[in-house]
C-alpha positions in Angstrom: -1.3 -11.0 -5.0 -1.2 -14.6 -6.1 1.6 -13.9 -8.6 3.8 -12.1 -6.1 7.5 -12.7 -6.6 10.1 -11.3 -4.2 12.1 -8.4 -5.5 15.9 -8.7 -5.5 16.0 -5.5 -3.4 13.5 -7.0 -0.9 11.0 -4.3 -1.6 7.9 -4.6 -3.7 7.0 -7.2 -6.3 9.7 -8.3 -8.7 7.2 -8.8 -11.5 5.3 -5.6 -11.3 5.9 -1.9 -11.5 3.6 1.0 -11.8 3.4 1.8 -15.5 -0.2 2.6 -16.4 -1.0 6.3 -16.8 -4.5 7.6 -16.5 -5.3 11.1 -17.7 -6.0 13.4 -14.7 -4.9 10.8 -12.2 -1.3 10.0 -13.1 0.6 6.7 -12.7 -1.2 3.7 -11.3 -0.5 0.2 -9.9 -3.0 -1.9 -11.8 -4.9 -4.4 -9.6 -4.6 -2.4 -6.4 -7.7 -0.9 -4.8 -8.6 2.6 -5.7 -6.9 5.1 -3.3 -4.1 2.6 -2.8 -3.1 2.4 -6.5 -1.9 6.0 -7.1 1.7 7.1 -7.0 1.1 10.8 -7.0 4.3 12.8 -7.1 6.5 9.9 -5.9 6.9 8.0 -9.2 9.6 5.8 -7.6 7.3 4.4 -4.8 6.9 0.6 -4.8 4.4 -1.3 -2.6 6.1 -3.3 0.2 4.5 -6.7 0.3 4.8 -8.7 3.6 3.5 -12.1 4.5 2.3 -11.2 8.0 2.3 -8.2 10.3 4.0 -10.2 13.1 6.9 -11.4 10.9 7.7 -7.9 9.6 10.1 -5.5 11.2 7.9 -2.6 10.3 6.8 -0.4 13.2 4.2 2.3 12.9 5.1 5.3 15.0 5.7 9.0 14.7 8.2 8.4 11.9 6.0 5.9 10.0 2.5 7.0 10.3 -0.3 4.8 8.8 -3.3 6.9 7.5 -5.6 4.4 5.8 -6.2 0.7 6.1 -8.4 -1.5 3.9 -9.1 -5.2 3.6 -9.5 -6.8 0.2 -9.6 -10.6 -0.4 -8.0 -11.3 3.0 -5.1 -8.9 2.4 -4.6 -5.7 4.4 -3.6 -2.6 2.5 -2.0 0.3 4.5 -1.2 3.7 3.0 0.8 6.1 5.2 3.5 8.8 5.4 7.1 9.0 6.6 7.3 12.7 7.5 11.1 12.8 8.1 11.7 11.6 4.5 8.6 13.4 3.1 7.6 10.1 1.5 4.4 8.1 1.3 4.4 4.3 1.7 2.1 1.5 0.7 2.2 -1.8 2.6 0.3 -5.0 1.7 0.1 -7.7 4.4 -1.0 -11.0 3.0 -3.3 -11.5 5.9 -6.1 -9.8 7.8 -4.3 -7.7 10.4 -6.6 -4.7 10.6 -6.9 -5.0 14.4 -3.1 -4.5 14.7 -3.0 -1.2 12.9 -4.3 2.0 14.4 -5.5 4.3 11.6 -8.6 5.1 9.5 -10.4 2.1 8.2 -11.5 2.7 4.5 -14.8 0.9 3.6 -16.1 -0.2 0.2 -18.4 2.9 0.3 -15.3 5.1 0.7 -13.7 3.4 -2.2 -16.8 3.8 -4.4 -16.9 7.6 -3.6 -13.3 8.1 -4.8 -12.8 9.5 -8.3 
């Protein structure tokens, strides 16, 4: 996160794209926590990196449903789904805002159990 550079399109990091491929898993975002690093079938997905939860325009609701949240090095990772568009999303808030997001908290034990 320390090397983050704003993307010209305003979404994701301008310096990084998912490009590492792991057999049996697919394409990965290197450096992201396990479970938050996989693109799955949406090869075009980019993480949306935001300074704070309060300063973002993002609203979690029935159209933007958070599923998992995880805290790593003071940064909050949120993985969720936009059902109307049939797309997943990955948000990274550069702060601890776990208390502001209502979804399943993923622990280090959960991360360790993932393949």
